[in-house]
MMTF fields as JSON, N, C-alpha, C and O atoms, coordinates in Angstrom:
{
  "mmtfVersion": "1.0.0",
  "mmtfProducer": "UNKNOWN",
  "numBonds": 211,
  "numAtoms": 212,
  "numGroups": 53,
  "numChains": 1,
  "numModels": 1,
  "chainsPerModel": [1],
  "groupsPerChain": [53],
  "chainIdList": ["A"],
  "bondAtomList": [4, 2, 8, 6, 12, 10, 16, 14, 20, 18, 24, 22, 28, 26, 32, 30, 36, 34, 40, 38, 44, 42, 48, 46, 52, 50, 56, 54, 60, 58, 64, 62, 68, 66, 72, 70, 76, 74, 80, 78, 84, 82, 88, 86, 92, 90, 96, 94, 100, 98, 104, 102, 108, 106, 112, 110, 116, 114, 120, 118, 124, 122, 128, 126, 132, 130, 136, 134, 140, 138, 144, 142, 148, 146, 152, 150, 156, 154, 160, 158, 164, 162, 168, 166, 172, 170, 176, 174, 180, 178, 184, 182, 188, 186, 192, 190, 196, 194, 200, 198, 204, 202, 208, 206],
  "bondOrderList": [1, 1, 1, 1, 1, 1, 1, 1, 1, 1, 1, 1, 1, 1, 1, 1, 1, 1, 1, 1, 1, 1, 1, 1, 1, 1, 1, 1, 1, 1, 1, 1, 1, 1, 1, 1, 1, 1, 1, 1, 1, 1, 1, 1, 1, 1, 1, 1, 1, 1, 1, 1],
  "groupList": [{"groupName": "MET", "atomNameList": ["N", "CA", "C", "O"], "elementList": ["N", "C", "C", "O"], "formalChargeList": [0, 0, 0, 0], "bondAtomList": [1, 0, 2, 1, 3, 2], "bondOrderList": [1, 1, 2], "singleLetterCode": "M", "chemCompType": "L-PEPTIDE LINKING"}, {"groupName": "ALA", "atomNameList": ["N", "CA", "C", "O"], "elementList": ["N", "C", "C", "O"], "formalChargeList": [0, 0, 0, 0], "bondAtomList": [1, 0, 2, 1, 3, 2], "bondOrderList": [1, 1, 2], "singleLetterCode": "A", "chemCompType": "L-PEPTIDE LINKING"}, {"groupName": "SER", "atomNameList": ["N", "CA", "C", "O"], "elementList": ["N", "C", "C", "O"], "formalChargeList": [0, 0, 0, 0], "bondAtomList": [1, 0, 2, 1, 3, 2], "bondOrderList": [1, 1, 2], "singleLetterCode": "S", "chemCompType": "L-PEPTIDE LINKING"}, {"groupName": "GLY", "atomNameList": ["N", "CA", "C", "O"], "elementList": ["N", "C", "C", "O"], "formalChargeList": [0, 0, 0, 0], "bondAtomList": [1, 0, 2, 1, 3, 2], "bondOrderList": [1, 1, 2], "singleLetterCode": "G", "chemCompType": "PEPTIDE LINKING"}, {"groupName": "ASN", "atomNameList": ["N", "CA", "C", "O"], "elementList": ["N", "C", "C", "O"], "formalChargeList": [0, 0, 0, 0], "bondAtomList": [1, 0, 2, 1, 3, 2], "bondOrderList": [1, 1, 2], "singleLetterCode": "N", "chemCompType": "L-PEPTIDE LINKING"}, {"groupName": "TYR", "atomNameList": ["N", "CA", "C", "O"], "elementList": ["N", "C", "C", "O"], "formalChargeList": [0, 0, 0, 0], "bondAtomList": [1, 0, 2, 1, 3, 2], "bondOrderList": [1, 1, 2], "singleLetterCode": "Y", "chemCompType": "L-PEPTIDE LINKING"}, {"groupName": "LEU", "atomNameList": ["N", "CA", "C", "O"], "elementList": ["N", "C", "C", "O"], "formalChargeList": [0, 0, 0, 0], "bondAtomList": [1, 0, 2, 1, 3, 2], "bondOrderList": [1, 1, 2], "singleLetterCode": "L", "chemCompType": "L-PEPTIDE LINKING"}, {"groupName": "ARG", "atomNameList": ["N", "CA", "C", "O"], "elementList": ["N", "C", "C", "O"], "formalChargeList": [0, 0, 0, 0], "bondAtomList": [1, 0, 2, 1, 3, 2], "bondOrderList": [1, 1, 2], "singleLetterCode": "R", "chemCompType": "L-PEPTIDE LINKING"}, {"groupName": "LYS", "atomNameList": ["N", "CA", "C", "O"], "elementList": ["N", "C", "C", "O"], "formalChargeList": [0, 0, 0, 0], "bondAtomList": [1, 0, 2, 1, 3, 2], "bondOrderList": [1, 1, 2], "singleLetterCode": "K", "chemCompType": "L-PEPTIDE LINKING"}, {"groupName": "THR", "atomNameList": ["N", "CA", "C", "O"], "elementList": ["N", "C", "C", "O"], "formalChargeList": [0, 0, 0, 0], "bondAtomList": [1, 0, 2, 1, 3, 2], "bondOrderList": [1, 1, 2], "singleLetterCode": "T", "chemCompType": "L-PEPTIDE LINKING"}, {"groupName": "PHE", "atomNameList": ["N", "CA", "C", "O"], "elementList": ["N", "C", "C", "O"], "formalChargeList": [0, 0, 0, 0], "bondAtomList": [1, 0, 2, 1, 3, 2], "bondOrderList": [1, 1, 2], "singleLetterCode": "F", "chemCompType": "L-PEPTIDE LINKING"}, {"groupName": "ILE", "atomNameList": ["N", "CA", "C", "O"], "elementList": ["N", "C", "C", "O"], "formalChargeList": [0, 0, 0, 0], "bondAtomList": [1, 0, 2, 1, 3, 2], "bondOrderList": [1, 1, 2], "singleLetterCode": "I", "chemCompType": "L-PEPTIDE LINKING"}, {"groupName": "VAL", "atomNameList": ["N", "CA", "C", "O"], "elementList": ["N", "C", "C", "O"], "formalChargeList": [0, 0, 0, 0], "bondAtomList": [1, 0, 2, 1, 3, 2], "bondOrderList": [1, 1, 2], "singleLetterCode": "V", "chemCompType": "L-PEPTIDE LINKING"}, {"groupName": "HIS", "atomNameList": ["N", "CA", "C", "O"], "elementList": ["N", "C", "C", "O"], "formalChargeList": [0, 0, 0, 0], "bondAtomList": [1, 0, 2, 1, 3, 2], "bondOrderList": [1, 1, 2], "singleLetterCode": "H", "chemCompType": "L-PEPTIDE LINKING"}, {"groupName": "GLU", "atomNameList": ["N", "CA", "C", "O"], "elementList": ["N", "C", "C", "O"], "formalChargeList": [0, 0, 0, 0], "bondAtomList": [1, 0, 2, 1, 3, 2], "bondOrderList": [1, 1, 2], "singleLetterCode": "E", "chemCompType": "L-PEPTIDE LINKING"}, {"groupName": "CYS", "atomNameList": ["N", "CA", "C", "O"], "elementList": ["N", "C", "C", "O"], "formalChargeList": [0, 0, 0, 0], "bondAtomList": [1, 0, 2, 1, 3, 2], "bondOrderList": [1, 1, 2], "singleLetterCode": "C", "chemCompType": "L-PEPTIDE LINKING"}],
  "groupTypeList": [0, 1, 2, 3, 4, 2, 5, 6, 7, 5, 4, 6, 8, 4, 4, 9, 10, 5, 9, 1, 11, 6, 7, 8, 5, 2, 8, 8, 11, 9, 0, 11, 8, 11, 10, 12, 10, 13, 14, 15, 6, 5, 2, 4, 10, 12, 2, 8, 8, 6, 12, 5, 2],
  "groupIdList": [1, 2, 3, 4, 5, 6, 7, 8, 9, 10, 11, 12, 13, 14, 15, 16, 17, 18, 19, 20, 21, 22, 23, 24, 25, 26, 27, 28, 29, 30, 31, 32, 33, 34, 35, 36, 37, 38, 39, 40, 41, 42, 43, 44, 45, 46, 47, 48, 49, 50, 51, 52, 53],
  "secStructList": [7, 2, 2, 2, 2, 2, 2, 2, 2, 2, 2, 2, 2, 2, 2, 2, 2, 2, 2, 2, 2, 2, 2, 2, 2, 2, 2, 2, 2, 2, 2, 2, 2, 2, 2, 2, 2, 2, 2, 2, 2, 2, 2, 2, 2, 2, 2, 2, 2, 2, 2, 2, 7],
  "xCoordList": [-28.213, -28.08, -27.57, -27.932, -26.717, -26.183, -27.304, -27.33, -28.237, -29.357, -30.2, -30.695, -30.361, -31.096, -30.435, -31.105, -29.098, -28.366, -28.511, -28.731, -28.387, -28.518, -29.938, -30.145, -30.913, -32.311, -32.493, -33.156, -31.886, -31.948, -31.314, -31.863, -30.142, -29.436, -30.277, -30.362, -30.893, -31.755, -32.926, -33.267, -33.536, -34.653, -34.235, -34.958, -33.061, -32.566, -32.367, -32.713, -31.807, -31.587, -32.927, -33.07, -33.907, -35.238, -35.88, -36.506, -35.718, -36.32, -35.777, -36.539, -34.459, -33.887, -34.437, -34.715, -34.595, -35.165, -36.585, -36.946, -37.383, -38.78, -38.889, -39.737, -38.033, -38.093, -37.705, -38.236, -36.78, -36.419, -37.626, -37.91, -38.338, -39.545, -40.6, -41.219, -40.795, -41.803, -41.487, -42.377, -40.202, -39.815, -40.117, -40.547, -39.882, -40.121, -41.601, -41.962, -42.455, -43.886, -44.68, -45.903, -43.992, -44.71, -45.559, -46.669, -45.053, -45.815, -47.093, -48.16, -46.99, -48.177, -49.147, -50.353, -48.603, -49.438, -50.145, -51.333, -49.413, -50.005, -51.117, -52.175, -50.891, -51.916, -53.157, -54.279, -52.949, -54.075, -54.814, -56.044, -54.049, -54.665, -55.503, -56.637, -54.948, -55.674, -56.931, -58.003, -56.801, -57.941, -59.041, -60.207, -58.662, -59.633, -60.275, -61.488, -59.445, -59.938, -60.972, -62.035, -60.662, -61.584, -62.85, -63.944, -62.712, -63.884, -64.797, -66.014, -64.198, -64.98, -65.672, -66.856, -64.937, -65.519, -66.676, -67.742, -66.457, -67.471, -68.72, -69.837, -68.54, -69.693, -70.44, -71.67, -69.701, -70.34, -71.156, -72.293, -70.562, -71.218, -72.501, -73.546, -72.416, -73.571, -74.658, -75.832, -74.278, -75.277, -75.958, -77.163, -75.194, -75.789, -76.756, -77.836, -76.365, -77.244, -78.537, -79.624, -78.408, -79.595, -80.482, -81.708, -79.862, -80.634, -81.367, -82.536, -80.692, -81.268, -82.113, -82.801, -82.072, -82.838, -84.329, -85.121],
  "yCoordList": [69.615, 68.452, 67.242, 66.099, 67.529, 66.431, 65.747, 64.524, 66.564, 65.991, 65.108, 64.062, 65.533, 64.736, 63.393, 62.364, 63.411, 62.167, 61.219, 60.021, 61.763, 60.924, 60.371, 59.23, 61.192, 60.749, 59.591, 58.599, 59.739, 58.673, 57.396, 56.305, 57.551, 56.388, 55.716, 54.489, 56.521, 55.998, 55.23, 54.138, 55.813, 55.155, 53.838, 52.846, 53.829, 52.606, 51.524, 50.364, 51.911, 50.952, 50.386, 49.176, 51.268, 50.838, 49.954, 48.943, 50.345, 49.582, 48.164, 47.217, 48.006, 46.66, 45.854, 44.663, 46.502, 45.847, 45.386, 44.241, 46.286, 45.949, 44.903, 44.014, 44.999, 44.004, 42.631, 41.616, 42.595, 41.318, 40.725, 39.536, 41.545, 41.094, 40.663, 39.608, 41.5, 41.192, 39.89, 39.084, 39.689, 38.456, 37.267, 36.212, 37.456, 36.379, 36.013, 34.837, 37.041, 36.804, 36.885, 36.748, 37.11, 37.337, 36.131, 36.292, 34.929, 33.733, 33.657, 33.366, 33.917, 33.912, 34.993, 34.763, 36.19, 37.315, 36.981, 37.262, 36.381, 36.018, 35.008, 35.117, 34.03, 33.029, 33.679, 33.362, 34.596, 35.293, 36.12, 36.123, 36.832, 37.65, 36.793, 37.146, 35.668, 34.77, 34.26, 34.22, 33.871, 33.356, 34.406, 34.119, 35.627, 36.715, 37.012, 37.2, 37.052, 37.33, 36.289, 36.635, 35.014, 33.949, 34.009, 33.771, 34.323, 34.463, 35.56, 35.39, 36.693, 37.817, 37.417, 37.698, 36.764, 36.321, 35.373, 35.494, 34.431, 33.424, 34.073, 33.753, 34.977, 35.634, 36.484, 36.527, 37.165, 37.945, 37.032, 37.342, 35.91, 34.945, 34.431, 34.369, 34.067, 33.533, 34.596, 34.309, 35.816, 36.877, 37.179, 37.428, 37.158, 37.391, 36.271, 36.516, 35.049, 33.905, 34.045, 33.775, 34.467, 34.631, 35.738, 35.63, 36.801, 37.929, 37.523, 37.865, 36.801, 36.506, 35.239, 34.97, 34.463, 33.216, 33.473, 32.531],
  "zCoordList": [164.332, 163.455, 164.236, 163.958, 165.224, 166.03, 166.805, 166.938, 167.318, 168.067, 167.15, 167.57, 165.897, 164.922, 164.687, 164.601, 164.584, 164.363, 165.547, 165.369, 166.755, 167.941, 168.032, 168.446, 167.641, 167.631, 166.654, 166.958, 165.469, 164.468, 164.994, 164.843, 165.617, 166.143, 167.224, 167.279, 168.078, 169.142, 168.534, 168.987, 167.502, 166.831, 166.206, 166.291, 165.573, 164.952, 165.998, 165.777, 167.145, 168.225, 168.681, 168.856, 168.874, 169.284, 168.222, 168.539, 166.957, 165.871, 165.816, 165.621, 165.987, 165.959, 167.131, 166.992, 168.282, 169.461, 169.165, 169.438, 168.607, 168.32, 167.219, 167.293, 166.19, 165.116, 165.644, 165.192, 166.601, 167.209, 167.919, 167.775, 168.685, 169.382, 168.37, 168.509, 167.344, 166.329, 165.622, 165.354, 165.319, 164.652, 165.548, 165.082, 166.852, 167.803, 167.834, 167.883, 167.804, 167.977, 166.68, 166.696, 165.547, 164.286, 163.908, 163.4, 164.15, 163.798, 164.616, 164.077, 165.922, 166.776, 166.341, 166.249, 166.07, 165.654, 164.349, 164.191, 163.413, 162.128, 162.331, 161.711, 163.186, 163.461, 164.044, 163.651, 164.988, 165.612, 164.569, 164.526, 163.717, 162.668, 161.737, 161.412, 161.307, 160.401, 161.09, 160.485, 162.354, 163.111, 163.194, 162.922, 163.573, 163.703, 162.355, 162.262, 161.305, 159.958, 159.548, 159.033, 159.776, 159.403, 160.243, 159.732, 161.519, 162.379, 161.851, 161.791, 161.467, 160.938, 159.642, 159.454, 158.75, 157.481, 157.742, 157.138, 158.646, 158.933, 159.521, 159.112, 160.471, 161.088, 160.069, 160.08, 159.181, 158.115, 157.207, 156.852, 156.84, 155.963, 156.608, 155.961, 157.876, 158.598, 158.711, 158.479, 159.065, 159.224, 157.893, 157.858, 156.793, 155.474, 155.125, 154.587, 155.431, 155.158, 155.959, 155.449, 157.21, 158.049, 157.509, 157.536, 157.021, 156.501, 155.227, 155.05, 154.346, 153.03, 153.015, 152.031, 154.082, 154.07, 154.274, 154.291]
}
């Protein structure tokens, strides 16, 4: 059980580290996600238009 607790504590430490990084880059990541999403939507829209025209 002690090993489980230390594992949990280790994970929590890592999680705070990763959340700090994620928070730092979340805005950039969100922008990239939105950009990619819109690119995909746009390409789908264009391909459908080409198919149905």
